[in-house]
C-alpha positions in Angstrom: -2.7 -18.0 18.5 -5.5 -18.7 16.0 -8.8 -18.6 17.4 -12.6 -19.0 16.1 -13.9 -15.7 14.8 -17.3 -14.7 14.4 -17.4 -13.2 10.8 -20.8 -11.4 11.5 -19.7 -9.9 14.6 -16.5 -8.6 12.9 -18.4 -6.9 10.0 -20.9 -5.5 12.5 -18.2 -4.1 14.7 -15.7 -2.8 12.3 -16.7 0.1 10.0 -15.1 -0.1 6.6 -13.6 3.3 7.0 -11.8 2.3 10.2 -10.6 -0.9 8.3 -9.2 1.4 5.5 -7.3 3.4 7.9 -5.9 0.3 9.8 -4.8 -0.9 6.3 -3.0 2.4 5.5 -5.4 3.3 2.8 -5.7 7.0 3.4 -5.8 8.4 -0.2 -9.6 8.0 -0.9 -11.7 11.3 -1.5 -15.4 11.8 -0.6 -17.6 11.6 -3.5 -21.3 12.1 -2.2 -22.1 9.0 -0.1 -19.1 7.3 -1.4 -15.1 7.3 -1.2 -13.3 7.2 -4.7 -9.6 6.7 -5.6 -7.2 4.6 -7.2 -7.6 0.9 -6.3 -5.2 -0.2 -3.3 -5.6 -3.9 -4.3 -4.9 -4.0 -8.1 -2.8 -0.8 -8.0 -4.6 0.5 -11.0 -4.1 4.2 -12.1 -7.7 5.0 -12.5 -8.2 7.7 -10.2 -12.0 6.7 -9.7 -11.4 3.0 -10.2 -12.2 1.9 -6.6 -15.3 3.0 -4.6 -16.2 2.4 -1.0 -19.9 2.9 0.3 -19.3 3.3 4.1 -23.2 3.2 4.8 -23.1 -0.4 3.3 -19.7 -1.4 4.3 -18.9 -2.4 1.0 -16.4 -1.6 -1.8 -15.9 -2.4 -5.6 -13.0 -2.2 -8.0 -14.0 -1.6 -11.4 -10.6 -2.6 -13.1 -10.8 -6.1 -11.6 -14.7 -6.2 -11.4 -14.8 -7.5 -8.0 -15.9 -6.2 -4.6 -16.9 -7.3 -1.2 -17.2 -6.5 2.6 -14.6 -5.4 5.2 -13.2 -9.0 5.6 -12.7 -9.5 1.8 -11.0 -6.3 1.5 -8.6 -7.0 4.2 -8.1 -10.5 2.8 -7.1 -9.1 -0.6 -5.1 -6.3 0.8 -3.1 -8.7 3.0 -3.0 -11.5 0.5 -4.5 -14.0 2.9 -7.7 -15.8 3.2 -11.1 -14.6 4.5 -10.5 -16.5 7.9 -7.0 -14.9 8.5 -8.4 -11.4 7.7 -11.2 -11.7 10.0 -8.9 -12.9 12.8 -6.8 -10.0 11.8 -9.6 -7.5 12.3 -10.9 -9.1 15.4 -7.4 -9.0 17.1 -7.1 -5.3 16.3 -10.6 -4.0 16.9 -12.1 -6.5 19.2 -9.1 -7.2 21.4 -9.0 -10.7 20.0 -12.5 -11.6 21.1 -14.1 -14.4 19.2 -17.7 -13.5 19.7 -17.7 -9.6 19.4 -18.0 -9.0 23.5 -14.7 -7.3 23.6 -15.7 -4.6 20.9 -13.3 -1.6 21.0 -14.6 1.4 22.9 -14.5 3.8 20.1 -17.0 1.8 18.1 -19.7 2.8 20.6 -22.0 5.6 20.1 -20.5 9.0 21.2 -16.9 7.7 21.3 -15.4 9.7 18.5 -12.5 10.6 20.5 -11.1 7.1 20.4 -11.2 6.9 16.5 -9.6 10.4 16.3 -6.8 9.2 18.6 -6.1 6.2 16.5 -5.9 8.4 13.3 -3.7 11.0 14.9 -1.4 8.1 15.7 -1.3 6.9 12.0 2.0 6.5 10.3 2.9 10.0 8.7 5.2 9.4 5.3 6.5 12.8 5.6 7.7 12.6 9.0 9.4 9.5 8.4 11.1 10.8 5.3 12.9 13.3 7.6 14.8 10.5 9.3 16.2 9.1 5.9 19.9 9.9 4.9 20.5 10.3 1.1 24.2 10.6 1.7 24.9 7.7 4.2 28.1 5.9 3.4 26.1 2.6 3.0 24.5 3.9 -0.1 27.8 5.0 -1.6 28.2 1.9 -3.8 24.9 2.2 -5.5 26.0 4.5 -8.3 23.0 6.7 -7.5 23.4 10.3 -6.8 21.8 11.6 -3.5 19.8 14.1 -5.8 18.2 11.1 -7.3 17.4 9.5 -4.1 16.0 12.7 -2.8 13.7 13.0 -5.8 12.4 9.4 -5.3 12.1 10.2 -1.6 14.5 7.5 -0.6 17.5 7.2 1.7 19.3 5.0 4.3 17.1 4.0 7.2 19.0 3.9 10.5 16.0 2.9 12.8 12.8 0.8 13.0 11.8 -2.0 10.7 13.7 -1.0 7.8 16.9 -0.2 9.6 20.0 -1.1 7.5 18.1 -0.8 4.4 17.4 1.6 1.8 14.0 3.1 2.3 12.1 4.2 -0.9 8.7 5.8 -0.8 5.7 4.0 -2.6 3.3 6.4 -4.0 -0.5 6.3 -5.0 -1.5 7.4 -8.6 -1.5 11.0 -7.3 2.1 10.9 -6.3 1.3 10.9 -2.6 3.5 8.7 -0.6 1.8 5.9 1.3 4.5 3.6 2.6 8.2 3.0 2.3 9.7 0.0 1.0 12.9 -1.4 2.5 15.4 -2.2 -0.2 18.0 -4.9 0.8 21.6 -3.4 0.4 23.7 -6.7 1.2 21.8 -9.4 -0.2 19.2 -9.7 2.8 16.0 -11.5 2.4 13.4 -10.8 1.5 14.8 -8.4 -1.0 12.0 -6.0 -0.4 10.3 -5.2 3.0 7.3 -3.3 4.0 5.9 -2.6 7.6 3.8 -5.5 9.0 0.4 -5.4 7.6 1.4 -3.6 4.3 1.5 -6.0 1.4 4.0 -5.3 -1.3 2.5 -3.6 -4.2 3.0 -5.4 -7.5 4.8 -2.7 -9.4 7.2 0.3 -8.4 7.0 3.8 -10.1 3.8 3.2 -11.8 2.7 6.8 -10.7 5.5 8.3 -12.7 4.3 6.7 -15.9 3.6 9.0 -18.7 0.5 8.4 -21.0 1.2 7.1 -24.4 4.8 6.5 -23.9 6.4 3.1 -24.0 7.1 1.6 -20.6 10.3 -0.4 -19.9 10.1 -3.2 -17.1 13.4 -3.4 -15.3 14.6 -5.9 -13.1 14.4 -4.1 -9.5 14.2 -0.8 -7.7 17.8 0.2 -8.0 17.7 -0.4 -11.7 14.6 2.1 -11.8 16.5 4.7 -10.0 19.8 4.3 -12.1 17.7 4.4 -15.3 15.8 7.6 -14.3 19.3 9.1 -13.5 20.3 8.4 -17.0 17.3 10.0 -18.5 15.1 7.0 -19.0 12.1 7.8 -16.8 9.0 5.8 -18.0 10.3 2.5 -16.2 8.9 0.3 -13.7 9.8 -3.0 -11.9 8.1 -5.8 -10.2 7.9 -6.1 -6.4 6.2 -9.3 -6.2 6.0 -12.5 -8.1 4.5 -11.8 -11.5 1.5 -13.9 -11.0 -2.2 -13.5 -12.6 -3.0 -10.8 -10.2 0.3 -8.9 -11.1 -0.3 -9.3 -14.8 -4.1 -8.1 -14.3 -2.5 -4.9 -12.5 -0.1 -4.5 -15.5 -2.9 -4.8 -18.1 -4.9 -2.1 -16.1 -1.9 0.2 -16.3 -1.6 -0.3 -19.9 -5.3 0.4 -20.6 -5.4 3.4 -18.3 -2.3 5.0 -19.5 -2.5 3.8 -23.3 1.1 2.6 -23.3 3.0 -0.2 -24.8 5.5 -2.5 -22.6 9.2 -3.1 -23.4 11.3 -5.8 -21.6 
C-alpha cells in the first residue's frame, strides 16, 4: 500500500553505500574518498565511468552526464519515478515509516553489526551457479552444448523465482557475475526475468565485446549462445525495449570499445 514519504528523511537515513548494496551494485572499487566502476544504470563499459561520493551521498555517470542522490539512483536503477524509489527505500530501511521515526537500527551510531549482517546475507552469484544444471533434459531442445552453457554460467533452474527457466549470468564489464536472468523455455511471459528489485540491463553479453571488432546484434539470449558456439563471439542482444536510454547505452559501448554495429 502506498504512503506519503518524507524525501529528506529517506536521504538522511539511507547511506548511499547501503542503497548500492540493496540494489545489488557490488562491483565498485574504492578510489580515495569515492567509489568508481562501470555504470549500473547505462551499462557503459567504461571502468571509471561511474563515481559515488559516500560523504556527500551523491553519484555521477560520465557517459550519460547525469547524477543525483540516493533516491534518484534508486529510481533510475528500478526504472521508476522518485516517489516510487523513495517509498521503496523507506519500506526497506525505515520499516515503511513515512516520517523516518522507524529508522533501521543499523543506521544508528555503533550499530555496524547490523550492516554486516545484511551484507553477509546478500545474494552470492557463485553459490547460486552451483544449483544450475547445464545438462537438464529441459534444455535438450535448445541445440546448445552443455559446455557452452557452462562457459556462459548458465543452466536449468529448479528452484526459486527462476524455477523452470534457463538461468544465465549477467556480468559487469570486468566479467564478474552480478545477477541471473531467467530465460523462458516454453514461451512464458515475460521472456526474461530478474529477481525482484533488479531491473533488466539493456543489453546482454557486452562484457565479452572485443575492442575494435564489429559487433552483431542478435534477437535474443539463446541466439547469442548459439552464435558463440559456432565461433561468432562478438555478439550482443537486447534484453529490454530499445528506447532512447537503450540506444544511449549502445552508443556508449560503441565509443568505449571503438566498434561498429551490424544487424
